N, C-alpha and C positions, 0 to 999 in steps of 0.2 A: 444164604448160610444160618443156621440156626444160631443165636446169641450164645455166646460163649464157646463157637465152635472151632473148627480144625487150624485156621490163618494163626490162633493165639497160642492154641497148644503148643503148635510146632515151633512158635516163637520160643515159648517157657522152655521147652525141652532143648533146644538148641543152643541156650544161652546160660541155663542155670544148671548148677547140678551141687548139691551142699549139704553138710550135715553140721556144723558149727563153722561158725561165722560172726560177725560184729557190725550192727545196726542200730543206726537210730536216724533222727530225720533231716542229718547233714552229713556233708562228707566228714566233717571233724568227729562227728558221733559214732561213725561206724567202725571208728576203731577200739581195742581193747576191752570189749563187752562180747564173751562167749555166749553164743544161743544156747539156750537149757534143752530145744525140745529138737530132735532131726525131723526135718520137714520132709514127706513122701507123700506121693496123690501123684492124680495125673496117668496111674497106670504105670508108672516107673519108680527107679529108687535113686537120687540125687546122690551126685559125689562131689567132691571140691568145685569152688569155682572162688572170681577173684572177688574181695568188698566191692568192686568198683561194677562189676558187672550184677548183681542184688542192688546196688543203689541205683543203678541205671534202669535196671530192670521196675521197681516200685516205685519210682521217683516220675511224679507230673511233669515234661519236659517244657510246661509254660509255667507254672509256678516254683516248681524244683520242691514244693513238700512231698511227703509219702501218701501215696494215695488211698483211699475208703470208700465203698461200696457206697453208690456203682461205679465201677470204672467201665469207660467206654475205649471202644475199639473202633478204628475205620475197615475196609475191609483188606487191606493190607496188613492190619496186626498193629498197628503204631495207637499207644494208647493214650487217655488224658484224663485227668478226674473229672468230677460230675460239674464243678463249680467252674472251670478253665473250659468245658465244654462248651457254654454261656457265651463265655467271655472270646471265643474265637467263632463264634457263630455259627457252631456245627460243620464245622471247616476243620480237617485235621491239621493240627499246629507241623507235621512233619511232612506229609505230602501233597496236602492240600484237596484230598478228597473229601467228600462227604462223610462225616460221622455217623449220620444217622444212630439209632437206639440200639447198635449193639453190644451188649453186657460180655465184659472180657470173664466170666465165669471163672474161666480156668485159672487170671491170677489172683483171683479173688480168692479163689481155694486156696493156691502156695501162702496168702498172706496169711490166710486164718490159720495153719500150721504153725507160725510164728511166736517168737516169746521173745520180747526185747527189752534193752534196759532202758527206763527213764532217761529223756533226753539231760534231765540235770543230774547225771550221775556224776559230773566233774564238781558239782556243788555241793554233794553228797549225799544223793538218793541213790540207794543202791538193792532198790528193788527191779524185780523182772516181771513184767508182764506180758499176757497177749497181745497179739497186735494190734487186735482191736477195743482191746480195753487200755491201750497205753494213751491214746490221746483224751481221752476222760480223765486220769489220773494225773496229765501233765498240766491240765486246765487249774488243778488244785495240788497242788504237788506244792507239801510246806517249804521244800529246796529252791522254787522256783524264784528269778528275779524280783525284785521290789521295783515297782513306778516311781520316779523321782517325786517326792512330795511337793514339789514347789506350785504355788499354786497360781502364780502371775500369768503365765503360758503354757502352752499345750508342748510341755518338755515330753519326748521321746524318750528318753535315757531312761536305761535300767540299770540294777545292779545289787549285790550284797550291801550291806546295810553299812559298813565303813566306807568301801567305795563311795554312796549317796549320800553320806555325812562330807567327802569331800567336794563332792560335787555341789552341793549345796553351798559351801565356804569359798570353792574357788571360781564357779563360773556365774552363780547368781547372787553372791557374795553377800549369802544369808547372814545375820549376826549371829557366832556362837556365845553362850554364855555357860558358867557353872555354877550348878545349885539347883537346891528341890524349892525353893523360893523366887519368886520376881514381883516386880513393882515396876511396871511398864507407863506411860506416856502417850497420848494420842494426840497428835495436833493436827486439825486440819482448818484453815482461814475461813474455808467455805462451806460449812456443814451442807448446805439446799444443795449442793453439785454430788449427790450419794453414788454416782456410777462412777465420777472421779476419784472418789475417796479408794475405793477397790480394796486393797488387802494389805497385810504384812504377815511378813513370817519371820519368827525367831525359833530357834534350835538350844536345849536345855540339856546339859550332860549332868543327870542327877541317877544314883545307884549303878554306874555304870552302863546306862542306855541312854538313847536319845529320846527327846519327846519335842514336838512342832507344836508352838503355840502360833495360832492363824487368828488375825483379826480382820475382819470384812465387814464392808458397807453393801448392802443388796437391799432389793425388796421384796418383802412380803406379802404378795398382790400387789396393792396400790400404795402400802405404807413402808417405808423407808425407814429402815433398820440396821443397826449394828450388832455384828456378833464373836463373840471370841469362842473357842473352842480348841482341846488340845488334840494329837495324835502321836500314838505312839510308832517310834519305828521298830516295828516287829510283828508277829503274827498277834493274830487276835487272844489265842488262849493266853498269851504272856501278857498282852495288855490287859490281860481285864485281873492280872496281880497287884496292878496302881490303880490308885484314884486320884483325884485334883479338885481342888477349889477356886474359884474365881469370885473376885469381889470389886465391885465399882461404886462410885460415891461421891457426894459433895451436899454440901449446905446440908450438913447436919444429916442426912440421907444416905442408904444404904442399901446396895441387892446385892444378892449372893448365888451361888449357884455350885454346886458338887456334883460329879461324875465321876466316871470311869472314862479313859484316853481309848479312843479308839486306835482299830491299827490301820496302819498307811495301806493296807490291802484296799482300804475301801478308798475310795476315793476322794479325792476333799469335795466335789461339789455333792457327792452324794452323803456324807456327813453334812454340809451346811443345808441340804435340801430337807435332810430329816428334822433337822433343826437342832440336833444332841448338844445346845451348847450353851451359853451365855447370850441372850438376846435382851438386845435394849434398845426399844423406840427411840426415833432421833429426838423428840421431845424432851423424853427424858434425858439421854444424854445430853441437851442440851442445858437443861436445867441443874444435872451434876458439873455440867463443865464449869456454873457460874458467870460474872458479870453481864455483859447484853446479852447472853445468848446467842450472839453472832458469830462465837469461833468455837470450836470442837476443841477442847480439852480434856481430853476423857482418861484418866487414871485406873489402870487395871492393876490388882493385886493377885496373887495366889502362891498357891502349895502344890507340894508333888509327894505324895506317899505312898509306899509299899503296904498293902495288905498282907497281915500277917496269918 
C-alpha cells in the first residue's frame, strides 16, 4: 500500500462528516467554539458528526494530544503521533501490528483544512488559528497560565496570577507584604555552607501588582555568592513599566543595584543564571555582616517604582 493510501481514507470517510464543530486539545476545549472554515477534501463533502468523532479521529491514542505531521498508521488504519511511535517501539497501540513508516496523508490533509480556537480561550484568548499554526501560537499565547514562581522546589502548579498568589501563600507559606519599599535581613549561622543557604522568597503587593523578591546563595564557577533579584508576576511587557533598586551595606560601605524586574515567564533559574540582579561575593557579604565574620547578617533594602 502506498503511504496515506486507501485504508486511512476509508476510515476517515466512514467516521467524519462535518461543516461546523468545536475542537481543541482536550475534551473540554472541544465545546463552544465554531469552526470558521468548512472542511472538504479527499474527493468528498463532509456533513455533520459529533464532537467526540472529531476528537477521536485527531487525538493520539497514546498521549491523548492532537496529532501533527507526520501522522503514522498501521496496515489496519489505526493512527499514532510521531513522538509516540517511538515510545511504542513501532508497534500499533491498538492492534499491535507493526507500524512501519506508512503516513496517514489523508488525515494530515483533513487537519490542514481546519481552523481552531486557542486552547486558552476560556482564559481570554478568542483568536482562531489554522490547525498547524495553533500549537506555535499556544506556546507563546499571552493568556497561557503562569508557572508557579516558587524557587525552592520543582512545583508543577500553573494558573493565573490571583490563583498563584493564593497558592504561594497557602501552600508554600510565602510571606506577603504590602508596600513598595522593603528592608529585609537575612541571617545564617554558618555562611560557609553555601549549598544550605539556598533561597528565600517574599511577595510584595505594590501598585496593585505582585512582585517576587528572591534571595539565594549559589556558586559562580568556584566562587560562592549571594544574589537578590526581583520578578514581576505578569508578562514581560508589563514588567518593563516598573523599575527597582536594591541596596546592601555595612561597616560604612554600601553596594547598590538598579534594574527592571523580570517576568515570571522567565524561570527562576534562567534569571539567576543570567546574573540579572544584585550579586555579592561571600567575603564581601561577611564584611557587611560585621563582627567576627562567622555569621551572615545581611540587610537588603529596596524599593519599586513605576516608570512614567
